[in-house]
C-alpha positions in Angstrom: -24.5 -35.6 3.4 -27.7 -33.9 2.4 -27.7 -31.3 -0.3 -30.7 -29.3 -1.3 -30.3 -29.4 -5.2 -30.6 -32.7 -7.1 -27.2 -31.6 -9.1 -25.2 -30.9 -6.1 -26.4 -34.4 -4.9 -25.2 -36.1 -8.3 -21.8 -34.5 -8.0 -21.4 -35.5 -4.5 -22.5 -39.4 -5.5 -20.1 -39.1 -8.3 -17.2 -38.0 -6.4 -17.5 -40.6 -3.6 -17.9 -43.7 -6.2 -14.8 -42.4 -8.0 -12.9 -42.6 -4.7 -14.1 -46.1 -3.9 -12.8 -47.2 -7.1 -9.4 -48.8 -6.8 -8.2 -48.0 -10.2 -9.7 -45.1 -12.5 -9.8 -45.9 -16.2 -6.9 -43.6 -17.1 -4.3 -45.5 -15.0 -2.7 -48.8 -15.7 -4.0 -52.0 -14.1 -0.8 -52.7 -12.0 -0.7 -49.1 -10.1 -1.6 -48.1 -7.0 -3.8 -45.0 -6.5 -4.2 -43.0 -3.5 -5.7 -39.7 -2.4 -4.3 -36.6 -1.7 -6.1 -33.6 0.4 -6.4 -30.6 -1.3 -6.3 -28.7 1.7 -3.6 -29.8 3.8 -1.7 -32.2 1.5 -1.9 -35.7 3.4 -1.8 -38.8 1.5 -3.8 -41.3 2.2 -5.0 -44.9 0.8 -8.9 -45.4 0.2 -10.3 -43.1 2.5 -13.4 -40.6 2.3 -12.4 -38.2 4.5 -9.0 -36.6 5.2 -7.8 -38.3 8.5 -5.9 -34.8 9.6 -8.3 -32.0 8.6 -11.4 -34.0 7.8 -11.5 -32.6 4.5 -13.6 -34.0 1.7 -11.9 -32.6 -1.4 -9.4 -35.3 -2.4 -7.5 -35.9 -5.7 -6.7 -39.0 -7.0 -2.9 -39.6 -7.8 -0.8 -42.7 -9.0 1.8 -43.8 -6.9 5.5 -44.8 -8.2 5.1 -48.3 -6.5 8.3 -47.7 -4.1 8.0 -48.3 -0.5 9.5 -49.4 2.8 8.3 -52.3 5.1 7.4 -50.8 8.5 5.9 -54.1 9.9 5.5 -57.6 9.0 4.2 -60.4 10.1 3.7 -64.2 9.5 -0.1 -65.6 9.4 -0.8 -69.5 9.6 -4.5 -69.0 9.8 -7.1 -70.0 6.7 -4.1 -71.0 4.3 -2.5 -74.1 3.4 0.9 -72.2 3.9 2.3 -69.6 5.8 2.0 -66.3 4.4 3.0 -62.8 5.3 1.3 -59.6 5.9 3.0 -56.2 5.8 2.5 -52.7 6.1 4.1 -51.0 3.5 4.9 -47.0 3.9 4.9 -45.8 0.2 7.3 -43.0 -0.9 4.4 -40.4 -1.3 3.8 -40.8 2.3 0.7 -43.1 2.7 0.6 -46.9 4.4 -0.7 -49.9 2.4 -1.8 -53.3 3.6 -0.1 -55.9 1.3 1.9 -59.0 0.7 5.6 -59.2 0.1 7.1 -62.1 -2.1 9.6 -64.3 -0.6 9.9 -66.4 2.5 7.6 -65.2 5.1 9.9 -65.0 8.1 12.6 -63.2 5.5 10.6 -59.9 5.3 11.6 -57.4 7.9 10.9 -53.8 9.1 12.9 -51.4 6.8 13.1 -53.6 3.6 12.7 -51.6 0.4 10.1 -53.1 -1.8 8.4 -52.2 -5.2 4.7 -53.2 -6.6 4.7 -56.2 -8.4 2.8 -57.0 -11.6 0.6 -59.5 -9.7 -2.1 -59.1 -7.4 -3.3 -61.4 -4.6 -6.3 -63.1 -6.2 -8.2 -63.7 -2.9 -7.8 -60.6 -0.8 -7.3 -58.2 -3.6 -4.3 -56.8 -1.9 -1.3 -55.5 -3.6 1.7 -57.7 -3.9 5.4 -56.1 -3.5 8.9 -57.6 -4.2 12.1 -56.9 -2.6 14.3 -54.7 -4.4 17.3 -55.4 -2.3 18.1 -59.1 -1.4 18.7 -59.4 2.1 22.3 -60.5 3.4 21.1 -61.4 6.7 21.4 -65.4 6.3 25.1 -65.0 5.0 26.4 -63.3 7.9 24.4 -64.8 10.8 
């Protein structure tokens, strides 16, 4: 993006860098922050432009940390043990990729999760824990 004045270029650079920082200074370390478009209200995770209206005016908000597993898969690659990779739809409407604690094959679509206090040290992805213990094993 090209701006004619130096002050406009500085504000654009400052805005873009604040979007790329995963956690602002005023939020706790164990929170997920996301962007919301000021024009259409779409919630998104780590984007520079709104995927709906292509707007660049995004405000940062803090998530409550509660969501639902939309997809989960077990990965055996590059790890000594199997792990899961899940897409979590947060209550605010955005989707984030993360890991759910527990046995990898015990995580299913529709399971409710909450953000954990831990963070994946290798990948930097958020880690979630199940809210409701699944009863699938007892009934099958």
